[in-house]
N, C-alpha and C positions, 0 to 999 in steps of 0.2 A: 089397708091401703091407704085409707084417709088418716087413720090414726097415726100410722107412720109418717105421713107427710106434716101434720100438723106437729108431732115431735120433732120432726128436722128443722121444721118452720121457727119452733121455739128455741131450739138449740142455736140456730142462725142468729136469732135476735139477742140470744142472751151474751152470743161472742162480739156482736156488734156494741152492743150494752158496754162490755168490759173494754172493748177497745176504744170507745169513747171516754171511757173512764181513763185508760191510760194516757191517752190524749190530754185530758182535761189537766191530769196531774203533770205531765209535761210541761204543758203551756203555761200554766200558773206556777212551776217552779225549776225552773230551768237549772238552776245553780246546783241542785241536789245532786250528789253523786260525781260531780265535775271536779277532776283535778287541774285547779287554776294555774298549777306550776306546771303542766305537762307541756311539750313542744308544741302538742296541738293549738294549744292557747297562747302561748307566749312568742312564737316563731312566725316566720315568714316564708313563703314557698317562692314570693315573686320579689323583684326588686323594683324601684322607683322608674326606670327606666322601661320595663317591661310593663307595668302598670300605664305606663305614658303611649306605648305602643299600641295595646288594646282600646285605649281611648280615640286615638287616630283614627282607627279602622272603624269606629260606632258611627251608626249614623241614625236618623231619627227612627228607621222603621226596624233596625237592629243595634239595641242600646249595649253600651258595654256589661257583659255578665261576668262577674264575680261571684258568683252562688258558690258558696261553702268554702271559698278560696283563704289561705291564711296569710293575712296582712297585718299582724300583729308588730308593732314597734318600729312601723315603717315612718318614714317622713314624707306625708303626700300633700304636704301645704301647698295652698294656691291652686291646687290642681281643678279641671273642671270635671266633675262626677256627674253633671246632669244627667237625670233619665236612667244612671247607669243601675244595675241591679247587682244588690249587694245581700240579697237573701242569705241568712246563716252563715254570713262571712264572718272571720274572728279579725277584730281590728282594736285589740286590747292595747292600750298607751301608744295606739296609732297616732300621728301628729297630722289634724286636717285642718291646721288654721288658716283660716281665709281661703278654705276650700269652698266650692259650689256644689251643691249636693241637691239642689233644686228636683223634686218630683222625684228624687232616689228611693228604691224600695230597700229599707233596711229590716225588714222583718224577719224576726230571731235572731238578728246579727248581736256581735258580742262587740262592744265598745268600752268596758271598763276600762277605767282612767282615761280615756281617749280625751284628746286636746281638739275641743272644735272651736276654740276661741274666734270670734270674727267670721264662722261659717255660715253660709246661706243654705237653708234645709227647707224653702218655702214649696208646700204643697207635697212634703216627702212622707212617706209610708213607715211608720215606726211601730210595728205591732210585735208585742211579746219581744222587745228588743231591751237588752241588759247593758245597761247605760250608768251602774252605780259610781258615783264619784267623777263622772265626766265634767270635762269644763267646756262650757258654752257661754260663757261670756259673751255679751254684744251679738251673738249669734241670731240669725234669724230663721224662728221657725212658724212664721206665718201662713196660716190656712193647712199647716201639717196634719196627718191624723198619727196622734201619739197617744200608744197605750203600750208604755214601756216602764222599765224599773228604775227610776233617776233617784235613786235613794243616795243621798248625799250629792248629788250633782251641784255645781255653781253656774246660773244662769244671770248673773249679776247684768243688768241693763240689757238682757236679750229679750227677744220679742216672739210672743205665741198668739198673737193677735189672730182673731177667726180660727184660732186651731181647734181641734177636736182632741180633747184628752180624758172625755168622760165616757161611762161606760152607756153602750148602745143595748138598751133593755131587750130590744127585738131581737137582737144577735147575741146570747150569752151561752152559747150550747157547749164553750168551752170555758165555760167558770165566768167569775167577774173579771173582764178585761178591762183596763183602764190605767192611766198614769199613775205612779207611784212616785211623790215628790218629797218623801218622809225626809226631814232635816235636812233639804235642800236649801242653798243660798239663793234666793228669787228676789234679792233687792232691785227696785225701781225697774221691774220686770214690767213689760209692756202686754198686759191679757186683756185687753180692751174686745169684748163681744167672743171671750174665748168660753168653750164649753168645758168647764171642769166640774162637771155634776159627778158626784161620788169618787172624786178622785181625792187620793190619800195625801192630805197637805199637812199631817202632824209635825210639828215642831219647827214647819219650813219657815225663814226670814222671808218676810213679804214686806220688809220695810220700804215705803215709798211707793209700793208696786201701783199700777195703774188697773183696776179691775172693773172699769167703767162698761156696764153691759155684761158682764161675764156671768154665767150661770154657775152658782156654787151649791145648788140644790143637792141635799144630800153628803155635800163634801166633808171629810174629816179634817176640822182643823183645830184639833186639840191642842194645846201649847202652841201654836203659830205665833208669830209676832206680827202683826198686821200695822203696826206703828204707821202714822201719817199715809195710809194705804186711801188711794182714792175709790170710794165704794158707790158712784153715782149709779144708778140703774142695774147694780149688781142684786141677783137674785140669791136669796141667803135661804130659803126655803127648805128646811130640814135639815141646814148646815149644824155639823156639832162643834159648839164655841169652846168647851170646857177647856176653862186656864188659858184660853186665848189671849192676847194682848191687843185690845182694842183702843189703842191711845191715838188720841186728834185725829181721828179719820176725816177725811173729806168725803162731805157729801152723805153722811149717814141718813139722813134725813129723808134723803131721796134714793135710798136702797129699797128694793122690793122684797118683801116678805120677811123681813129682819123679825117680826114679832113672830115668825112659826119657825125661828131656828132653836135649837136646843141648846139647852145649857147656858142661856142667856146670861142667868143669873149667876154663873161661874165665871163670865168674863173678869180681865183684868182691864180697869178703865183708866187707871193714873199710876 
């Protein structure tokens, strides 16, 4: 009897292990096997007036809930979606210019090619969100938790001050979850005191960005353009700078742990 119990327990643990592997795979690669041209990804099941009606009924105790809703392609510019729950919602190519999404929950939401120019996402949660090529020029994401794929996105003049984009190594049961900003346009980005540890910034344009006090520990900066960036008190411990452009940076003599950065000898300095 004891042997059978142990066998069942072992089998249960193995099943749980496989489930965790499946969760890890889906969390790390939501794009795999997804038909981005399907109606589920490009259509909307609500109109703007219907969205506004839901928002009108929302309260602090019961925020608007759009979990899993198809809202792709809608013009929701200027709406106040603060505190709204948009978990797993589809907002591909949705226009959210100047919208308010403060403290909104956008975990695992789809925002491919979405337009969030000038939007406010202060304190928002963006965990495993798909935001490739999204436009966030002038957006305010200060204090937000961002573990999203922002490959090729534009955040010109945006703010991620005090935001958390880095990997939390105490909670990585789903794999290395951190922001991906590969090839993103981050010119004049306000990243003061932001956590960018282990963030993928390869080939990102960070010209004129303010990285004062930011953590770049173990960040991937290969091929990134940091021309004219402010790096006072920025922590470069373990950051990979292979082929990165560090031309005329401001405050490099006051940066932290720059001597511990990787591939400094392969920097482009002029």
